[in-house]
DSSP file (Angstrom, degrees, kcal/mol; ACC not computed):
  #  RESIDUE AA STRUCTURE BP1 BP2  ACC     N-H-->O    O-->H-N    N-H-->O    O-->H-N    TCO  KAPPA ALPHA  PHI   PSI    X-CA   Y-CA   Z-CA
    1    1 A N              0   0    0      0, 0.0     2,-0.2     0, 0.0     0, 0.0   0.000 360.0 360.0 360.0 110.8  -16.5   16.6   19.4
    2    2 A E        -     0   0    0      1,-0.1     0, 0.0     2,-0.0     0, 0.0  -0.478 360.0-120.4 -76.6 139.6  -18.6   13.4   19.8
    3    3 A D        -     0   0    0     -2,-0.2     4,-0.3     1,-0.1    -1,-0.1  -0.676  19.0-165.3 -79.0 121.2  -16.9   10.4   21.4
    4    4 A P     >  +     0   0    0      0, 0.0     4,-2.5     0, 0.0     5,-0.2   0.490  64.3  99.1 -84.6  -1.0  -17.0    7.4   18.9
    5    5 A A  H  > S+     0   0    0      1,-0.2     4,-2.8     2,-0.2     5,-0.2   0.890  79.4  49.9 -56.7 -45.5  -16.1    4.9   21.6
    6    6 A P  H  > S+     0   0    0      0, 0.0     4,-2.4     0, 0.0    -1,-0.2   0.919 112.3  47.8 -62.1 -40.3  -19.7    3.6   22.2
    7    7 A D  H  > S+     0   0    0     -4,-0.3     4,-2.4     2,-0.2    -2,-0.2   0.905 113.3  48.5 -64.4 -41.4  -20.4    3.1   18.5
    8    8 A L  H  X S+     0   0    0     -4,-2.5     4,-2.7     2,-0.2     5,-0.2   0.918 110.3  51.4 -63.7 -43.6  -17.0    1.3   18.2
    9    9 A R  H  X S+     0   0    0     -4,-2.8     4,-2.4    -5,-0.2    -2,-0.2   0.928 112.0  46.7 -57.7 -48.2  -17.8   -0.9   21.2
   10   10 A D  H  X S+     0   0    0     -4,-2.4     4,-2.2     1,-0.2    -1,-0.2   0.918 113.4  47.7 -61.6 -44.4  -21.2   -1.8   19.8
   11   11 A A  H  X S+     0   0    0     -4,-2.4     4,-2.1     1,-0.2    -1,-0.2   0.904 112.4  49.3 -65.4 -40.4  -19.8   -2.6   16.3
   12   12 A L  H  X S+     0   0    0     -4,-2.7     4,-2.6     1,-0.2     6,-0.5   0.895 110.9  49.8 -66.9 -39.4  -17.0   -4.7   17.7
   13   13 A R  H  X S+     0   0    0     -4,-2.4     4,-2.5    -5,-0.2    -1,-0.2   0.902 111.1  49.1 -66.2 -38.2  -19.4   -6.7   19.9
   14   14 A K  H  < S+     0   0    0     -4,-2.2    -2,-0.2     1,-0.2    -1,-0.2   0.885 116.5  43.1 -66.1 -38.0  -21.7   -7.4   17.0
   15   15 A L  H  < S+     0   0    0     -4,-2.1    -2,-0.2    -5,-0.2    -1,-0.2   0.858 130.1  22.1 -76.7 -36.3  -18.8   -8.5   14.8
   16   16 A T  H  < S-     0   0    0     -4,-2.6    -3,-0.2     2,-0.3    -2,-0.2   0.656  89.9-129.0-108.8 -19.5  -16.9  -10.6   17.4
   17   17 A G  S  < S+     0   0    0     -4,-2.5     2,-0.3    -5,-0.4    -4,-0.2   0.584  75.8 106.9  77.5   8.4  -19.6  -11.5   20.0
   18   18 A E  S    S-     0   0    0     -6,-0.5    -1,-0.3    -5,-0.1     2,-0.3  -0.836  75.3-108.6-120.1 156.9  -17.2  -10.3   22.7
   19   19 A R        -     0   0    0     -2,-0.3     2,-0.3    -3,-0.1    -9,-0.1  -0.633  35.2-159.7 -82.9 142.2  -17.3   -7.2   24.9
   20   20 A W        -     0   0    0     -2,-0.3     2,-0.6   -11,-0.1    -7,-0.1  -0.923  16.4-142.3-123.2 147.9  -14.7   -4.6   24.2
   21   21 A H        +     0   0    0     -2,-0.3     2,-0.4     2,-0.0    -2,-0.0  -0.959  28.8 179.2-106.3 116.8  -13.2   -1.7   26.2
   22   22 A V        +     0   0    0     -2,-0.6     2,-0.3   -17,-0.0   -13,-0.1  -0.970   5.4 164.5-121.6 131.2  -12.6    1.3   23.9
   23   23 A E        -     0   0    0     -2,-0.4     2,-0.4   -18,-0.0    -2,-0.0  -0.993  40.1-102.7-145.0 153.8  -11.3    4.6   25.0
   24   24 A R        -     0   0    0     -2,-0.3     2,-0.1     1,-0.1   -21,-0.0  -0.582  38.4-147.4 -76.9 129.1   -9.8    7.6   23.3
   25   25 A G        -     0   0    0     -2,-0.4     2,-0.3     2,-0.1     4,-0.1  -0.314   6.4-126.9 -88.2 175.7   -6.0    7.8   23.6
   26   26 A T        +     0   0    0      2,-0.1     2,-0.1    -2,-0.1    -1,-0.0  -0.869  64.3  17.4-121.0 158.2   -3.8   10.8   23.8
   27   27 A G  S    S-     0   0    0     -2,-0.3     2,-0.3     2,-0.0    -2,-0.1  -0.279 106.2 -23.5  81.7-170.2   -0.9   11.9   21.7
   28   28 A D        -     0   0    0      1,-0.1     2,-0.1    -2,-0.1    -2,-0.1  -0.574  62.9-145.2 -79.4 136.3    0.1   10.6   18.4
   29   29 A G        -     0   0    0     -2,-0.3     3,-0.1     1,-0.1    -1,-0.1  -0.457  26.9 -91.5 -93.8 172.0   -1.2    7.2   17.3
   30   30 A L        -     0   0    0     -2,-0.1    -1,-0.1     1,-0.1     6,-0.0  -0.399  54.1 -89.0 -73.4 158.5    0.6    4.6   15.2
   31   31 A P        -     0   0    0      0, 0.0    -1,-0.1     0, 0.0     0, 0.0  -0.353  46.8-105.2 -65.7 152.2    0.0    4.6   11.4
   32   32 A S     >  -     0   0    0      1,-0.1     4,-2.5    -3,-0.1     5,-0.2  -0.243  33.9-103.7 -67.7 167.0   -2.9    2.6   10.2
   33   33 A L  H  > S+     0   0    0      1,-0.2     4,-2.5     2,-0.2     5,-0.2   0.898 125.0  50.3 -60.0 -40.2   -2.2   -0.6    8.4
   34   34 A R  H  > S+     0   0    0      2,-0.2     4,-2.7     1,-0.2    -1,-0.2   0.916 110.2  49.3 -64.4 -43.3   -2.9    1.1    5.0
   35   35 A E  H  > S+     0   0    0      2,-0.2     4,-2.0     1,-0.2    -2,-0.2   0.902 112.0  48.6 -63.0 -40.8   -0.6    4.0    5.9
   36   36 A A  H  X S+     0   0    0     -4,-2.5     4,-2.2     2,-0.2    -2,-0.2   0.921 112.9  47.5 -67.1 -42.6    2.2    1.6    6.9
   37   37 A A  H  X S+     0   0    0     -4,-2.5     4,-2.5     1,-0.2    -2,-0.2   0.901 110.8  51.5 -65.8 -38.2    1.8   -0.4    3.7
   38   38 A D  H  X S+     0   0    0     -4,-2.7     4,-2.6     2,-0.2    -1,-0.2   0.872 109.1  51.5 -63.4 -36.3    1.8    2.8    1.6
   39   39 A T  H  X S+     0   0    0     -4,-2.0     4,-2.3     2,-0.2    -2,-0.2   0.922 111.2  46.6 -65.6 -44.3    5.0    3.8    3.3
   40   40 A V  H  X S+     0   0    0     -4,-2.2     4,-2.1     2,-0.2    -2,-0.2   0.913 113.6  49.2 -63.2 -42.3    6.7    0.5    2.5
   41   41 A K  H  X S+     0   0    0     -4,-2.5     4,-2.3     1,-0.2    -2,-0.2   0.918 111.3  48.6 -64.7 -44.6    5.4    0.7   -1.1
   42   42 A A  H  X S+     0   0    0     -4,-2.6     4,-2.2     1,-0.2    -1,-0.2   0.891 111.7  49.8 -64.9 -38.9    6.7    4.2   -1.5
   43   43 A E  H  X S+     0   0    0     -4,-2.3     4,-2.3     2,-0.2    -1,-0.2   0.895 110.3  50.5 -65.6 -39.7   10.1    3.3   -0.1
   44   44 A A  H  X S+     0   0    0     -4,-2.1     4,-2.3     2,-0.2    -2,-0.2   0.916 111.5  48.2 -63.7 -43.4   10.3    0.3   -2.4
   45   45 A A  H  X S+     0   0    0     -4,-2.3     4,-2.6     1,-0.2    -2,-0.2   0.886 110.1  52.0 -64.3 -39.6    9.5    2.5   -5.4
   46   46 A R  H  X S+     0   0    0     -4,-2.2     4,-1.6     2,-0.2    -2,-0.2   0.908 109.9  49.5 -62.7 -42.6   12.1    5.1   -4.3
   47   47 A R  H  X S+     0   0    0     -4,-2.3     4,-0.6     2,-0.2    -2,-0.2   0.919 111.9  47.8 -61.4 -44.8   14.7    2.3   -4.1
   48   48 A V  H >< S+     0   0    0     -4,-2.3     3,-1.2     1,-0.2     6,-0.3   0.946 112.8  48.1 -61.9 -48.5   13.8    1.0   -7.6
   49   49 A R  H 3< S+     0   0    0     -4,-2.6    -1,-0.2     1,-0.3    -2,-0.2   0.780 110.0  53.0 -65.2 -27.3   13.9    4.5   -9.1
   50   50 A S  H 3< S+     0   0    0     -4,-1.6    -1,-0.3    -5,-0.2    -2,-0.2   0.515  80.4 113.7 -88.3  -4.8   17.3    5.3   -7.4
   51   51 A A  S <X S-     0   0    0     -3,-1.2     4,-3.1    -4,-0.6     5,-0.3  -0.445  77.5-121.1 -63.4 139.9   19.0    2.1   -8.8
   52   52 A P  H  > S+     0   0    0      0, 0.0     4,-2.3     0, 0.0     5,-0.2   0.874 109.0  46.8 -54.4 -44.5   21.6    3.2  -11.3
   53   53 A L  H  > S+     0   0    0      2,-0.2     4,-2.0     1,-0.2     5,-0.1   0.905 115.9  45.4 -67.4 -41.2   20.2    1.4  -14.3
   54   54 A V  H  > S+     0   0    0     -6,-0.3     4,-2.5     2,-0.2     5,-0.2   0.916 112.3  51.3 -68.9 -42.5   16.7    2.6  -13.7
   55   55 A A  H  X S+     0   0    0     -4,-3.1     4,-2.1     1,-0.2    -2,-0.2   0.901 111.1  49.1 -60.8 -40.3   17.9    6.2  -13.0
   56   56 A A  H  X S+     0   0    0     -4,-2.3     4,-2.2    -5,-0.3    -1,-0.2   0.886 109.4  51.9 -66.9 -37.0   19.8    6.1  -16.3
   57   57 A A  H  X S+     0   0    0     -4,-2.0     4,-2.5     1,-0.2    -2,-0.2   0.923 111.0  47.0 -65.8 -41.3   16.8    4.8  -18.2
   58   58 A F  H  < S+     0   0    0     -4,-2.5    -1,-0.2     2,-0.2    -2,-0.2   0.857 110.2  53.5 -68.2 -33.9   14.7    7.7  -16.8
   59   59 A A  H  < S+     0   0    0     -4,-2.1    -1,-0.2    -5,-0.2    -2,-0.2   0.900 115.6  40.2 -63.7 -40.0   17.4   10.2  -17.7
   60   60 A A  H  < S+     0   0    0     -4,-2.2    -2,-0.2     1,-0.3    -1,-0.2   0.829 129.6  29.8 -77.5 -32.6   17.4    8.8  -21.3
   61   61 A F    ><  +     0   0    0     -4,-2.5     3,-2.0    -5,-0.2    -1,-0.3  -0.727  69.1 176.6-128.5  80.1   13.6    8.5  -21.5
   62   62 A P  T 3  S+     0   0    0      0, 0.0    -1,-0.1     0, 0.0    -4,-0.1   0.702  80.3  52.6 -64.1 -19.6   12.1   11.2  -19.2
   63   63 A H  T 3  S+     0   0    0      2,-0.1    -5,-0.1     0, 0.0    -2,-0.0   0.320  84.4 118.3 -97.2   9.1    8.5   10.4  -20.1
   64   64 A A    <   -     0   0    0     -3,-2.0     2,-0.3    -6,-0.2    -6,-0.0  -0.255  48.6-155.7 -67.5 160.4    8.9    6.7  -19.3
   65   65 A E        -     0   0    0      2,-0.0     2,-0.3     0, 0.0    -2,-0.1  -0.993  14.5-121.2-139.0 149.4    6.9    5.1  -16.5
   66   66 A L        -     0   0    0     -2,-0.3     2,-0.5     0, 0.0   -17,-0.0  -0.683  21.0-148.1 -84.9 140.2    7.3    2.1  -14.3
   67   67 A I        -     0   0    0     -2,-0.3     2,-0.1    11,-0.0    11,-0.1  -0.956  21.2-123.8-111.2 123.2    4.6   -0.6  -14.5
   68   68 A E        -     0   0    0     -2,-0.5     9,-1.7     8,-0.1     2,-0.4  -0.375  16.6-126.1 -70.6 141.6    4.1   -2.4  -11.2
   69   69 A D        -     0   0    0      7,-0.2     7,-0.1     1,-0.1    -1,-0.1  -0.736   9.6-151.1 -82.5 127.8    4.4   -6.1  -11.1
   70   70 A D        -     0   0    0     -2,-0.4    -1,-0.1     5,-0.3     6,-0.1   0.431  45.2-106.0 -83.1   3.1    1.3   -7.7   -9.7
   71   71 A G  S    S+     0   0    0      1,-0.3     5,-0.1     4,-0.2    -2,-0.1   0.269  84.6 117.5  94.4 -12.3    3.3  -10.7   -8.3
   72   72 A R  S >  S-     0   0    0      1,-0.1     3,-1.5     3,-0.1    -1,-0.3  -0.746  74.0-104.6 -89.9 137.1    2.1  -13.2  -10.9
   73   73 A P  T 3  S+     0   0    0      0, 0.0     3,-0.1     0, 0.0    -1,-0.1  -0.321  99.1   8.5 -61.4 135.1    4.8  -14.7  -13.1
   74   74 A G  T 3  S+     0   0    0      1,-0.2     2,-0.3    -2,-0.0    10,-0.2   0.612 107.2 102.6  76.3  12.5    4.9  -13.3  -16.7
   75   75 A T    <   -     0   0    0     -3,-1.5     2,-0.4     7,-0.1    -5,-0.3  -0.922  53.6-152.8-128.1 156.0    2.3  -10.6  -16.2
   76   76 A L  B >   -A   79   0A   0      3,-0.6     3,-1.7     5,-0.4    -7,-0.2  -0.984  35.2-106.8-121.2 136.9    2.2   -6.9  -15.7
   77   77 A S  T 3  S+     0   0    0     -9,-1.7     3,-0.1    -2,-0.4    -9,-0.1  -0.321 105.3  22.2 -63.9 145.0   -0.5   -5.2  -13.8
   78   78 A G  T 3  S+     0   0    0      1,-0.1     2,-0.3   -11,-0.1    -1,-0.3   0.517 116.4  78.7  79.1   6.0   -3.0   -3.3  -16.0
   79   79 A S  B <   -A   76   0A   0     -3,-1.7    -3,-0.6     2,-0.1    -1,-0.1  -1.000  59.3-158.7-147.3 142.4   -1.9   -5.4  -19.0
   80   80 A D        +     0   0    0     -2,-0.3     2,-0.3    -5,-0.1    -1,-0.1   0.407  63.2 113.7 -97.1   1.4   -2.7   -8.9  -20.3
   81   81 A R        -     0   0    0     -5,-0.1     2,-0.8     1,-0.1    -5,-0.4  -0.527  57.3-150.4 -76.3 136.3    0.5   -8.9  -22.4
   82   82 A N    >   -     0   0    0     -2,-0.3     3,-1.5     1,-0.1    -7,-0.1  -0.898   9.4-170.2-105.6 102.8    3.2  -11.4  -21.5
   83   83 A W  T 3  S+     0   0    0     -2,-0.8    -1,-0.1     1,-0.3    -8,-0.1   0.559  79.5  65.2 -73.6  -8.6    6.4   -9.7  -22.6
   84   84 A S  T 3  S+     0   0    0    -10,-0.2     2,-0.3     2,-0.0    -1,-0.3   0.511  99.2  60.1 -91.9  -2.6    8.5  -12.9  -22.0
   85   85 A K  S <  S-     0   0    0     -3,-1.5     2,-0.4   -11,-0.1    -3,-0.1  -0.885  80.5-123.6-121.2 153.5    6.7  -14.8  -24.7
   86   86 A H              0   0    0     -2,-0.3    -2,-0.0     1,-0.1    -3,-0.0  -0.777 360.0 360.0 -94.7 140.0    6.3  -14.2  -28.5
   87   87 A A              0   0    0     -2,-0.4    -1,-0.1     0, 0.0    -2,-0.0   0.479 360.0 360.0 -79.9 360.0    2.9  -13.9  -30.0
């Protein structure tokens, strides 16, 4: 098992211009930023799906799917349609 510490030190120095001390830890590490964000996203989706109105809608329409909001007002991700306006 090759130690990646020297490669990491070199890459960090090239990126930051500073010297880094890198060493292999023991035990379990913390989740990566992506893993932590995925956990938060999954928990939010679970909360939405367990809301009584959403659960009832899925019971009535088992093949329905939730479309994620991309955060912009009046848009749905994956779609250019604005459902709040009439065409």
